N, C-alpha and C positions, 0 to 999 in steps of 0.2 A: 490480363483478365479478358474473358470472352464477352462479346456483346451478343445477346440472343434476340431472336425475333420477337415482335410485338405479340402480346397475348390477346386473343379475341374473346368477346363476351359469348357465353354459351346461350343456347336457345332458352327462352323463358316460357313459363306456363301462365295461362290467364288466371286471374284471381277476382274475387267478388269485390267491386268497388264500394267504398263506404261514402255515404253522401253527407254525413253530418260533420261539422267542424266546430272547434272551440276557439275562443279568443286566445291569441298569441301575444306574448309580451314583445312588442315591437322593438323595445330598447335592447333586449338581450338577443333577439333573433334566434333563440334556440328552438328549432322547428324540425318537424318530421313531415316529409311530403311523399306523395305517390304521383309520379309522372308517367305519361305515355308518349312515346315517339313513334311516328309513322312515316313511311317513305312512299311517295307516289312517283315512280319513274316517268319521264317524259316519253311520249310515243309520237311518231309521225304518221299521219293518215291523210291521204289525198293532198299532200304538200302542206298540211297544217299541223301545228304542234298542239297536243293535248296531254292530259295527265291521267294515268291509270288510277283506278281506285286503289287505296292503300293495300299493297300486297306484302308489306313487311312492317310488322308492328311489335313493339316491345314495351313492357311496363317496367319501371324501375323506381327504386326508393332513394330518397335523399335525406340525410340527417345532418343538421348544421348547428354548430355552436359558435361562440365568438372566436375560437381558435382552431376549429377543426371542421372538416367536411368529409362525409363518407357517402358514397353512392354504391348501390347494389342492384344486380338484376333481380327481378321478382321471384325467380326460382330459388334465390338465396344461395347459389353455388359460388358466386364470385363477387367481390366488392373491392373498391379502391378507397383509401383513406389518406387525406392530407392533414398534417398537423403543424401548426406554426408555433414557434417559441416567442418569447417576449421580444427577441431581436428580429422578428419577422423571418427567421430562417424556417424553411418548409421541409418537412420530412414526409416521405411517401411510403405507403404499404400496399402491396398487391396481396389480397387475401383470398385464398382458395378454400372456401368453406367446405366444399364437398370432399376435400382431401385433408382438412384440418391442418393447413399449412399456410404460412405467410412469408413474404419476402420483405425485408426492410431496406429501403433505399435512403442513403444519407444524402445531404445536399450536394456533396462532391460527386456522388453517382449520377444524380440528376443533371449536373453540369456537364459531365462527360457524355451523357446520352442526349444532351440538348433538350432536356425536359424540365428546365427550371419553371417554377409555377408562380403565377400571380394568384394567390389564394383568394383574394377579395373578388376578383373577376369570376373565379370558379364558384364562389359562394352565391353570386348573383345570376349565373348562367348566361348572361348576355353582357358584353363589355359596355361600360358606361360611356366610353368615348365614341362607340358606334351609336348608342342610343341618342347621344347629343346631336348626331348628324341626321336623325330622322325627324319627320314632322309629326307633331301631335295632332291626331285626327278626331279624338273623342274621349269619352270617359265611360266607365262601366263598373261592374262589381264582380268579384269572385267571393262567394259566400258573403261575409260581412265587410270585406275589404274593398276599398276603392281601387280601381285600376285606371291607368292612363294608357290610351291606345296610340301607338306610333306606327308610321309607315314611311317607306322611302327606298331609294335605290342607292347602293354604295358599291362602287367598283363592279357594276354589272350584275349585282345580286339584289333582288327585291326582298325587303324584310317587312314583316308585320309583327309587331310586338305588343303584347299586353303586359304592362308593368305594375307591380305592387309597390308603390312608393313607401308605404309604412314598413315594409320588410326588405326593401332594396333587393327585389327578387322578380324574375320574369315568371309570369303566370302562363304565357303562351308565346311561342316563337315560331313564326312561319318563314321559311327560307326558300325562295323560288329562284332556280337557276335554269339554264338550258338543259340540265340533266334531269330535272324533276323538282318535286316539292318535298321538303322535310318539315314536319310539324311536331313540335314538342309542346305538350300542354299539361298543366297541373290538374290532377284529378281530385286530390284530397290534401288537406293541410291541417296539422295538429301541433300543439305545443309539445316539445320533445318529451317532457316528463309524463304526459298522459296519452301518448300515441299508441295505437294498436300495432304499429309497425315498429318492431323492436330490433335493435342491433344485436347480432349474435355475439356471445361471449367468446373471447379468444384464449381463455385460461389454459385450455388443454391442447392448444395448437403447437405444432412444431414450427419454430421460426428460424430464419437464416438471413444473414446479410447478403445483399446482392453481390457484393465484392467477393464473397466466398463460394459462389455457385460453381466457378470453374474448378475448384478443388473438391467438389462434392458431386460430381457427375454420376457417381454410383448410388447416390441417395435415391431410394425408390420413387419418391414423388418428383424429384428433379428430373430423373431419367424419363418418367412418364410424361411430364409436361413438355420436355424438349421434343419428344417423339410426336406428341399430339398437337397441342395448341401453342407450344413455345413458352419461353419465360421472358418476361420483360415488362415494359411499361405499357399498360393497356390503353386502348383509345378511350376518349371521353365522349359524353353525349353532347 
C-alpha cells in the first residue's frame, strides 16, 4: 500500500458572521461552532521582534456530538470527521465535498500513518493536560457562557486560553512563538439541532477505503487529488 502526502485545506471565502446564540445543552455537548484562525508572522526590525497584522486568516466550522467531531473549511469544499465506537476506537474520514468523494480510514490505517487520535482532546481543541499547566488569570463571558482565562509558558511557547468550562471547549487560543502568533477564536455557537451551519449530506458521495487507493489510481478523483493536493490525512487546526 502506498502512503500519499498530506492534503492541504483549500482557500476559504469570507462569510457573514451571526451574532446571536442559543442555550446549548451542556451535558450533551452537541454543538455547532464557527471559528476563525489568524496567523501573524514574526518580523525583525531594528533588532527588535514584532508581529505583522494578521495576513493569513481562515474561518471554519466545527460540529460536535458525544461520539463524533467534524470540522470544515468555510468554503465547504473539504472537511474531516472523526467517529468513535463504544470501545473508543476512532475512525476518520477525509471528505472532499467539491468532488463528492470521501476516503474512509480504519483504525489500522491511522496506526500505520502515525495518526491515532485522542478524540476527546480534539473535541476540546486544547489539551486538558496543558491547560492544567497554565495559570488562571481571570474570568469573562462568551455570549451567556462563563469563561476562565489562562496564561503561561510551556516549553518555550506562550499560551493565552479562554476556556468554556460548561462545554469543555476552548473559546480562544493564542499561541505565541518565535515564529509568530496564531490565534483561534470562537465567533458563534449554536446547539447542533438548531444551527444555521449545516453539515453536508454524504448520501450521493463516492467513497473509498484508504487501503484501496493504491489499486484505484485510475479513478478520476484519486488521480486528480494525487496530482494537485495529494491524498492523505489532512492537518488539523
